[in-house]
MILUMTOR-632561 format. One line per 4 residues: their letters; for each residue y, x, z of C-alpha. Coordinates in steps of 0.25 Angstrom, whole numbers, always signed. Each point is the difference from the previous one (the first is absolute). Example, Ala and Ser with C-alpha at 12.3 -4.5 7.8 and 13.67 -1.06 7.14 Angstrom:
AS) -18 +49 +31; +14 +6 -2;
//
This chain:
MPVK) -284 +41 -109; +9 -12 +3; +4 -1 +15; -6 -12 +7;
TVNE) +9 -11 +5; -1 -6 +14; -6 -13 -6; -11 +9 -6;
MVRN) -3 +7 +13; -1 -13 +7; -10 -5 -10; -8 +13 +2;
QQRW) +0 -2 +15; -4 -15 -2; -12 +6 -8; -3 +9 +11;
IGNF) +1 -12 +10; -10 -7 -9; -10 +11 +1; +3 +1 +15;
SFFS) -2 -15 +2; -13 +0 -7; -5 +12 +8; +4 -6 +13;
MSAG) -5 -14 -3; -13 +6 -4; -1 +8 +13; +4 -12 +8;
ALIF) -11 -8 -7; -10 +11 +3; +5 +0 +15; -2 -15 +1;
WMTT) -14 +1 -6; -4 +10 +10; +7 -7 +12; -10 -5 +11;
DETM) -3 -15 +1; +6 +0 +14; +13 +5 -5; +0 -11 -11;
QSAY) -3 -11 +9; +15 -4 +2; +4 +1 -15; +2 -13 -7;
LSRT) -5 +5 -13; -14 +5 -3; -3 +15 -2; -4 -3 -15;
TLVM) +13 -8 -3; +9 +11 +6; -7 +11 -8; +1 -8 -13;
ILLA) +15 -4 +3; +4 +15 +3; -7 +5 -13; +6 -11 -8;
LGLL) +14 +2 +5; -2 +15 -2; -3 -1 -14; +11 -11 -2;
TLWI) +10 +10 +6; -5 +11 -9; +2 -9 -12; +14 -4 +4;
SRSR) +4 +14 +2; -3 +3 -14; +5 -12 -7; +12 -1 -9;
LTNR) +8 -8 +9; +14 +5 +4; +1 +8 +13; +7 -11 +7;
YQSH) -12 -10 -2; -10 +11 +3; +7 +2 +13; -1 -14 +4;
LLSI) -15 -2 -4; -4 +13 +7; +7 -4 +12; -7 -13 +0;
MFLV) -13 +6 -2; +2 +9 +13; +2 -13 +8; -15 +0 +1;
IPIT) +0 +12 +9; +6 -6 +12; -7 -14 -3; -13 +7 -1;
SISL) +3 +7 +13; +3 -13 +7; -14 -5 -3; -5 +11 +9;
LPYA) +7 -6 +13; -7 +10 +10; +8 +11 -6; +12 -8 -6;
AVTV) +12 +6 +6; -4 +15 -2; -5 -3 -14; +13 -7 -4;
WASC) +8 +11 +6; -7 +10 -8; +0 -9 -13; +15 -1 +2;
FLFL) +3 +15 +0; -10 +1 -12; +8 -10 -8; +13 +7 +4;
MIAL) -5 +13 -4; -4 -5 -14; +13 -8 -2; +8 +13 +3;
IAYD) -9 +8 -10; +3 -10 -10; +15 +3 -1; +1 -15 -1;
RIMI) +9 -9 +10; -7 -13 -4; -13 +5 +7; +7 +4 +12;
WYAV) +6 -14 +2; -14 -5 -2; -5 +10 +11; +11 -5 +9;
VITV) -3 -15 -1; -15 +3 +1; +1 +8 +12; +9 -10 +7;
ATNG) -9 -12 -4; -14 +7 +4; +5 +6 +13; +6 -14 +4;
YVMF) -13 -6 -3; -8 +9 +8; +9 +0 +11; +2 -16 +1;
RATK) -12 -6 -7; -12 +8 +3; -9 -7 +10; -12 +9 +0;
VTVE) +3 +14 +4; -11 +7 +7; +8 +13 +2; +10 -1 +11;
IDPT) +14 +5 -5; +12 +2 +9; +12 -8 -5; +9 +12 +2;
DHYA) -9 +8 -9; +0 -10 -10; +16 -1 +0; +0 +15 -1;
RLGM) -9 +0 -12; +9 -11 -6; +12 +9 +3; -6 +12 -7;
IAIA) -3 -9 -12; +15 -4 -1; +4 +14 +1; -9 +4 -11;
ICIA) +6 -11 -9; +14 +5 +3; -5 +14 -4; -7 -5 -12;
FVIN) +13 -6 -5; +9 +12 +3; -10 +10 -7; -2 -10 -12;
HLHL) +15 -1 -2; +2 +15 +1; -12 +3 -8; +4 -9 -12;
RHLR) +14 +5 +0; -4 +14 +0; -10 -4 -11; +11 -6 -9;
HLQM) +9 +12 +2; -11 +9 -4; -3 -9 -12; +15 +1 -4;
MADQ) +0 +15 +1; -13 +1 -8; +5 -9 -10; +12 +9 -2;
LHHA) -8 +12 -1; -10 -7 -10; +12 -4 -8; +6 +14 +1;
ARHD) -13 +7 -4; -1 -8 -13; +14 -1 -5; +10 +11 -5;
AQTQ) +10 +2 +11; +12 +2 -10; -3 -12 -10; -9 -9 +9;
LLNM) -9 -1 -12; -15 +2 +2; -6 +14 +1; -14 +5 -5;
HGLE) -6 -5 +14; +6 -14 -2; -5 +0 -14; -14 +4 +3;
ERFG) +0 -11 +11; +5 -11 -9; -8 +3 -12; -11 +10 +4;
AEKH) -11 -10 +5; -5 -2 -15; +2 +5 -14; +12 -6 -7;
QSLL) -2 +3 -15; +7 -13 -3; +13 +6 +6; +11 +8 -8;
LVGV) +5 +12 +7; +14 +5 -5; +4 +14 +5; +15 +3 -1;
QLEN) +5 +14 +3; +15 +5 +1; -3 +14 -6; +14 +6 +6;
YYEL) -1 -7 +13; +0 +13 +8; +11 +6 -8; +9 -12 +4;
ARYF) +0 +5 +14; +3 +14 -4; +12 -4 -9; +5 -13 +6;
GEEI) -5 +0 +14; -11 -8 +8; +9 -12 +1; +2 -2 -15;
QEKV) -15 +3 -2; -4 -11 +9; +10 -10 -6; -6 +3 -14;
LFDC) -14 -2 +5; +4 -14 +6; +7 -3 -13; -12 +3 -8;
VERL) -9 -9 +9; +11 -11 -2; -1 +1 -15; -15 +0 +0;
NNLL) +1 -13 +9; +9 -6 -10; -7 +4 -13; -14 -1 +3;
PPYY) -8 -13 -1; -6 -5 +14; -9 +11 +6; -8 +1 +13;
EMVR) +5 +13 +6; +9 +12 -2; -5 +13 +6; +8 +13 +2;
VEGG) -10 +11 -2; +9 +11 +3; +14 +5 -3; +5 -7 -13;
TLVV) -14 -5 -4; -3 -15 +1; -12 -9 -4; +1 -15 -3;
VMDK) -12 -8 +2; +0 -13 -9; -9 -9 -9; -2 +4 -14;
PPGV) +10 -7 -9; -8 -9 -10; +3 +1 -15; +10 +11 +1;
SCQE) +0 +15 -3; +1 +8 +13; +5 +12 -8; +11 -7 -6;
EMER) +4 -7 +12; +0 +12 +9; +8 +8 -11; +11 -11 +1;
LSHQ) -1 +1 +15; +2 +15 -1; +12 -1 -8; +6 -10 +9;
MSAP) -3 +8 +12; +5 +13 -5; +14 -6 -2; +11 +8 +8;
YQVD) +1 -3 +15; +14 -3 +6; -1 +6 +14; +13 +3 +8;
RHQI) +8 +2 -13; -10 +9 -5; -7 -3 -13; -14 +5 +2;
YVNL) -11 +2 -11; -15 +0 +4; -12 +4 -8; -10 -11 +2;
YIVI) -14 +0 -4; -11 -11 +0; -15 +1 +1; -8 -13 -2;
DDGD) -14 -1 +5; -6 -13 -5; -14 +2 +7; -8 +0 -13;
VDQA) -10 +9 +6; -7 -3 +13; +6 +8 +12; -4 +2 +14;
TVTK) +12 -4 +7; +15 -4 -2; +3 +13 +7; -7 +8 -11;
RVQQ) +7 -7 -11; +14 +3 +7; -5 +15 +1; -3 +0 -15;
ITSA) +14 -6 -3; +7 +11 +8; -9 +11 -6; +4 -5 -14;
FPES) +15 +1 +2; +1 +15 -2; -7 -2 -13; +10 -11 -4;
IRNA) +12 +8 +4; -6 +13 -8; -2 -9 -12; +13 -7 +1;
EKVM) -8 -13 +0; +9 -10 +7; -11 -11 +0; -15 +5 +1;
CLNR) -12 -9 +1; -13 +5 +7; -10 -4 -10; -15 +3 -1;
EWRA) +3 +13 -8; +9 +5 +11; -10 -3 +11; -11 +7 -7;
EQAL) +9 +12 -2; +4 +0 +15; -15 -1 +4; -3 +12 -10;
RVEA) +11 +8 +7; -6 -3 +14; -14 +4 -5; +6 +13 -6;
AKAL) +8 +4 +12; -13 -1 +9; -8 +8 -10; +11 +10 -2;
SRAD) +0 +3 +15; -14 +4 -1; +2 +8 -13; -2 +15 -2;
VNRD) +11 +7 -8; -9 +11 -5; -12 -10 -4; +6 -13 -4;
FYLV) +11 +3 -9; +1 +7 -13; +11 +4 -11; +2 -4 -14;
YQLQ) +10 +6 -9; +9 -6 -11; +6 +9 -10; +15 +0 -4;
YDSD) +4 +2 -15; +12 +6 -6; +2 -6 -14; +10 +11 -4;
QDRF) -10 +11 +2; -12 -9 -3; -8 +5 +12; -3 -3 +14;
VGLE) +10 +6 +10; -6 -5 +13; -9 -9 +8; +1 -9 +12;
ALVR) -10 +0 +11; -4 -15 +4; -8 -3 +12; -12 -10 +0;
WNSK) -8 -5 +12; -15 -2 -1; +0 -13 +7; -12 -10 +1;
IPGA) +10 -12 +1; +3 -5 -14; +15 +2 -3; +3 +8 +12;
GRPT) -1 +13 -8; +13 -3 -8; +12 +9 +5; +9 -12 +1;
VFIP) -9 -5 +11; -4 +12 +8; +12 +9 -1; +10 -9 +7;
IAEK) -10 -2 +11; -2 +15 +1; +15 +2 +1; +1 -8 +12;
SDLI) -8 +10 +8; -2 +15 +1; -12 -1 -10; +10 +2 -11;
IRLG) +3 +14 +6; -14 +4 -1; -2 -6 -13; +13 +6 -6;
EWIF) -4 +14 +4; -14 -2 -6; +6 -5 -13; +10 +12 +0;
EEGC) -11 +10 +2; -9 -6 -10; +11 +0 -10; +3 +15 +3;
KTRK) -15 +2 -2; +0 -7 -14; +13 +7 -4; -7 +13 +3;
QLID) -12 -4 -9; +9 -3 -11; +7 +14 +0; -7 +5 -13;
LVPD) +1 -14 -7; +15 -3 +1; +13 +7 -1; +7 +5 +12;
DFSL) +10 -11 +1; -11 -11 -1; +3 -7 +13; -9 -9 +9;
SVNV) +7 -12 +6; -5 -3 +15; +6 -13 +6; +6 +2 +14;
SPRQ) +2 -12 +9; +13 -1 +9; -8 +1 +12; -6 +13 -5;
LTHE) +13 +5 -5; +7 -1 +14; -12 +5 +8; +2 +13 +7;
SFMP) -13 +6 -6; +3 -3 -14; +9 +12 -5; -9 +11 +7;
FIER) -12 -6 -6; +4 +0 -14; +5 +14 +2; -14 +4 +5;
MLLK) -6 -7 -12; +8 +8 -10; -4 +13 +6; -14 -4 +1;
YSLK) -2 -4 -14; +10 +11 -6; +9 -11 -7; +14 +0 -3;
PKQI) +9 -12 +5; +3 -4 -14; -14 -3 -3; -1 -11 +11;
KIEI) +10 -11 -2; +3 -9 +12; +1 -14 -3; +8 -9 +9;
TESQ) +0 -15 -2; +14 -7 +0; -4 -11 +10; +8 -8 +11;
SLDF) -9 +7 +10; +7 +14 -4; +14 +1 +6; +6 +12 -8;
ESQP) +12 +0 +9; -9 +3 +13; +1 +13 +6; -16 +3 +0;
ILRA) +0 -3 -15; +12 +8 -3; -6 +12 +8; -13 -1 -7;
LRRI) +7 -1 -14; +9 +12 +3; -13 +8 +4; -7 -4 -13;
KTLD) +13 +4 -8; +0 +14 +7; -15 +2 -4; +4 -4 -14;
FPVS) -11 -11 -1; +3 -10 -12; +2 -14 +5; -4 -12 -8;
LDDF) +7 -14 +4; -11 -10 -3; +3 -15 -3; +15 +3 -2;
GTGH) +9 -12 +0; -9 -8 +10; +6 +6 +13; +13 +4 +5;
ASYH) +2 +15 -3; +15 +1 -2; +7 +9 -10; +5 +9 +11;
VLER) -15 +3 +4; -4 +2 -14; +11 +10 -3; +1 +8 +12;
LLPL) -12 -1 +10; -12 -1 -9; -6 +13 -7; -2 -11 -11;
RQLK) -8 +4 -12; -5 -13 -5; +3 -15 +0; -12 -9 -2;
VPKQ) +3 -14 -6; -10 -10 +5; -9 -9 -9; +8 -12 +2;
FIEQ) +12 +6 -8; -9 +3 -12; -10 -11 +0; +3 -9 -12;
IEES) +13 +7 -3; +0 -4 -14; +2 -15 +4; +12 +4 +10;
EKRQ) +13 +6 -4; +3 +0 +15; -11 +9 +3; +4 +9 -12;
SILE) +14 +1 +6; -6 +4 +14; -9 +10 -6; +12 +6 -8;
SIFQ) +9 +0 +12; -11 +8 +9; -2 +10 -12; +15 +2 -1;
LSRS) +1 +2 +15; -11 +10 +0; +6 +8 -11; +14 +1 +7;
MHVE) -8 +5 +12; -8 +10 -8; -13 -6 +5; -12 -5 -8;
CIVE) -3 -14 -2; -15 -5 -2; -4 -14 -2; -13 -5 +7;
GVET) -9 -11 -4; +1 +1 -15; -11 -7 -7; +4 -3 -14;
GEEV) +5 +8 -12; +12 -10 -1; +5 +4 +14; -1 +14 -3;
RIAK) +8 -1 -13; +11 -8 +7; +1 +10 +12; +0 +12 -10;
NLGV) +11 -7 -8; +8 +0 +13; -2 +14 +2; -12 +1 +10;
HLFQ) -11 +10 -4; -8 +1 +13; -11 -11 +2; -12 -4 +9;
GYFF) -9 -11 -2; -12 -6 -6; +5 +2 -14; -2 +15 +1;
AKPV) -10 +2 +12; -7 -8 +10; -2 +5 +15; -13 +7 -1;
KLEE) -7 +10 +9; +2 +15 +0; -12 +3 -9; +5 -8 -11;
IICL) +14 +6 +1; -6 +14 -1; -8 -4 -12; +12 -6 -7;
LKTK) +9 +12 +3; -11 +10 -5; -1 -9 -13; +15 +1 -2;
QTEA) -1 +15 +3; -11 +2 -11; +8 -8 -10; +13 +8 +2;
AE) -8 +13 -1; -6 -5 -14;
//
């Protein structure tokens, strides 16, 4: 809430004076109306006239206090309206002196409360004039007043005037000092201390009053902002940030505000540029902003990402739009998408994830999830040599049951621990049921998340499951996804992998080529039995020589390391033919078998067993 200025406080006080005046005038009118005829005999105005004048002046004062006149004019008009107090008092001459004295003190009090020196000057003039009139011109005084008493009262009024001036001066000076401090605090609370750009509080105050779908919000993030302090120091980090802000000021079209959200994240508020492609313009901006920064003889490179929100879909507040921009940056960085637009599809996906997260928090692992299985085929042996357990969620929310939706959400909490243990045990049960239908080396692959892999209960749990279902380690294959969230060099991961190696569990590295597993990790640390090539490397491989080269390189790497190479996501015979020509013979995909429930797997394996026996 903005801090009120002295002028605003004066205006508020003048409104209060208008209310007080209307009340006092109405009270005075009521008193005159009820005053005895004997008292009114010496008055030069009639009772009705006095009552009407007081009521009219009270309403007029109330209207003046609420008018749109400047404070200065309001002060003059209100002071003139208060002249009626002593003038009306003089009309009751039997009590003129006492009444005028009381009126003067009342006027001084009102002027003092008003924070306004104009009204104090009026009070001085009116006090002197009315008291002089009572003292020298009044001829009908029925109440005897000692002259010394009258002078004493005049002296008290003079003292009161002096006190009013002193208090008014000190009070206004104190108010202005407080206002200056409040303005400084207000500015500090709404601006970033380092760059003096608006912060989120300032943004909300500036644009939060109404919806601003007509505005374009451009989020800019320096991905390696915090690393700059680590490698170059905080001073260089600050200079790079200032240089980035300066480049934005020079390269961007006119904009309303630039906001620092946090760290190296900025948001620019501007009008939508007409007739141009925002995507193209921002890609050009990203290229120019990413040019090396020359700071203190250092040539510093930054990774800059841009997220654009054009307000195409109705949003509650500008703050929520900024929150969506910041939440989109990790996705933009993960996908190496330098410029990303928040469109209707993206917002629908985000809304789906929010609903899925709420529903997952209430989900029961044993009741709401189930497994399907996809067989793995060996073209050299012309038989199925394994299968992978894939989790599914019985969700009532359309689209939330996809693993790409709920698995990343579960991995952000300990739900993935409980879910992973349930999947592992169900996989062990399944492998136990297949004992008589498949060879001893037929393996069942179970996916293990990085969070589960490093949890202290993971290794004791899988050892218990092997004992419980009387299985050999080679019959359960642990499948680890090569993702950026899995740091193969971290000590918890290394300890877990060494323990897996000791127990002789086969390990399959899923989505190989999409993460950052080094050759050192592959060669020495993993008890690696299998590399899984993701679908993106085999999809439409017949049209891409580059993909063929990548697949051939991965296969040669697996051969040199004496591990299997299996290709996922094969859907056409042409993909299978090309992969076989390159040397691959292990496949998993719709071309050979779709993910199905255990009953269908058992039925299929029994049929194969019967055919083999015949």
